[in-house]
C-alpha positions as CSV (number, residue, x, y, z in Angstrom):
1,M,18.1,17.0,-31.7
2,R,18.3,13.8,-29.7
3,T,20.0,15.4,-26.7
4,P,17.1,17.9,-25.9
5,L,14.6,15.2,-26.4
6,A,16.4,12.9,-24.1
7,L,16.7,15.6,-21.5
8,M,13.0,16.4,-21.7
9,L,12.1,12.7,-21.3
10,L,14.4,12.4,-18.3
11,A,13.0,15.6,-16.7
12,S,9.4,14.3,-17.1
13,L,10.3,11.0,-15.5
14,T,11.9,12.5,-12.4
15,A,8.8,14.6,-11.8
16,C,6.8,11.4,-11.1
17,A,9.1,10.2,-8.3
18,S,8.9,12.9,-5.7
19,K,10.9,12.7,-2.5
20,L,9.1,11.6,0.7
21,P,8.7,14.4,3.2
22,D,10.8,14.3,6.4
23,P,8.9,12.7,9.2
24,D,7.4,15.1,11.7
25,P,8.6,14.1,15.3
26,R,5.2,15.1,16.7
27,L,3.4,12.5,14.5
28,A,3.6,8.8,13.9
29,W,5.0,7.7,10.5
30,I,3.7,4.6,8.7
31,D,5.6,3.1,5.8
32,I,3.7,1.2,3.2
33,A,5.7,-1.9,2.0
34,P,4.3,-3.9,-0.9
35,E,5.7,-7.2,-2.1
36,P,7.8,-6.7,-5.3
37,S,5.1,-8.0,-7.6
38,D,2.2,-6.3,-5.9
39,T,0.9,-2.7,-5.4
40,L,0.0,-1.6,-1.9
41,M,-1.0,2.0,-1.3
42,A,-2.3,4.2,1.5
43,N,-5.9,5.1,0.4
44,R,-7.8,6.6,3.3
45,L,-7.1,7.7,6.8
46,D,-10.1,7.8,9.2
47,D,-12.5,7.7,6.2
48,K,-10.9,10.7,4.5
49,R,-8.9,10.4,1.2
50,W,-5.1,10.3,1.7
51,D,-3.1,12.1,-1.0
52,D,0.2,10.1,-1.0
53,G,-0.1,6.4,-1.3
54,R,3.5,5.7,-0.1
55,Y,3.0,6.5,3.6
56,Y,0.7,7.7,6.3
57,Q,1.7,10.4,8.9
58,V,-0.8,10.5,11.8
59,M,-1.4,12.2,15.1
60,P,-0.9,10.0,18.1
61,G,-3.8,7.9,19.1
62,K,-6.5,5.8,17.4
63,H,-6.7,5.6,13.6
64,E,-8.3,3.5,10.8
65,L,-6.1,3.0,7.8
66,E,-7.6,1.9,4.5
67,L,-5.2,0.3,2.0
68,R,-5.6,-0.4,-1.7
69,Y,-3.9,-3.7,-2.6
70,Q,-3.5,-5.1,-6.1
71,F,-2.1,-8.5,-7.0
72,E,-2.1,-10.9,-9.9
73,V,-4.2,-14.0,-10.0
74,G,-4.7,-17.1,-12.2
75,G,-4.3,-17.5,-15.8
76,A,-3.1,-21.1,-15.8
77,G,-6.1,-22.8,-14.3
78,G,-8.2,-25.5,-15.9
79,G,-11.6,-25.1,-17.6
80,F,-12.4,-22.3,-19.9
81,G,-9.7,-20.0,-18.6
82,M,-6.9,-22.6,-19.3
83,N,-5.0,-20.3,-21.6
84,A,-6.1,-17.0,-20.1
85,E,-3.6,-14.3,-19.2
86,P,-3.3,-13.5,-15.5
87,S,-5.5,-10.7,-14.2
88,R,-5.1,-8.1,-11.5
89,I,-7.4,-8.0,-8.5
90,T,-7.8,-4.9,-6.4
91,C,-8.8,-5.1,-2.7
92,Y,-9.6,-2.4,-0.2
93,M,-8.5,-3.5,3.3
94,E,-8.8,-1.7,6.7
95,L,-6.4,-1.8,9.7
96,H,-7.4,-0.4,13.1
97,Y,-4.9,0.6,15.8
98,D,-5.5,2.5,19.0
99,R,-2.1,3.5,20.2
100,F,0.0,5.3,17.5
101,E,2.8,7.2,19.2
102,A,4.5,10.4,18.2
103,G,8.0,10.0,16.7
104,K,7.6,6.3,16.2
105,R,7.8,4.5,12.9
106,Y,5.4,1.7,11.8
107,R,5.2,-0.5,8.7
108,V,2.2,-2.0,6.8
109,E,2.8,-5.1,4.7
110,A,0.3,-7.1,2.7
111,R,0.5,-10.5,1.0
112,N,-1.7,-12.7,-1.2
113,A,-2.0,-16.3,0.0
114,A,-4.1,-18.5,-2.2
115,N,-6.0,-15.4,-3.5
116,Q,-6.8,-14.3,0.0
117,P,-5.2,-10.9,0.8
118,M,-3.8,-10.3,4.2
119,A,-2.3,-7.1,5.8
120,W,-0.4,-6.5,9.0
121,L,0.8,-3.4,10.9
122,Y,4.2,-3.7,12.5
123,D,6.2,-1.6,15.0
124,E,9.9,-0.7,14.7
125,H,10.8,-4.2,16.2
126,R,8.6,-6.1,13.7
127,N,6.0,-6.9,16.4
128,V,2.5,-7.4,14.9
129,L,0.3,-4.6,16.3
130,A,-2.8,-5.1,14.1
131,R,-4.1,-7.5,11.4
132,H,-6.6,-6.9,8.7
133,E,-9.6,-8.8,10.1
134,I,-12.6,-7.6,8.1
135,F,-13.2,-9.4,4.8
136,P,-11.7,-7.2,2.1
137,R,-13.7,-5.6,-0.7
138,C,-12.1,-7.2,-3.8
139,G,-12.8,-7.1,-7.5
140,P,-11.4,-6.4,-11.0
141,F,-11.6,-2.6,-10.4
């Protein structure tokens, strides 16, 4: 009885972790790389909903990437929240880049410094190509 149950559980877990598609050499590939304690996902591409939060694959040229970034804040501050549990903040951030190239790989990273989220777009050599410059939309949503 336990073996079939264990196999069903294992099969259901593997369905959630689908394999990334192979990069198309005619497109630019953008990896999404969160910090271990945070969540960073591809959300929109050129103002259209993006289906897979783990990467973007785009035509060469100019694009706007919207990212959904979650991180933990507070919990140990003074005042009324002195014994409060940490809470998660969700921010939506945009990166703009004009020169995506076919067959190239890019990487987006985000960090939270003093509750101020920041994001960067890097090329294959870790050169910064774009920074998140618009004040992010953040809240407990």
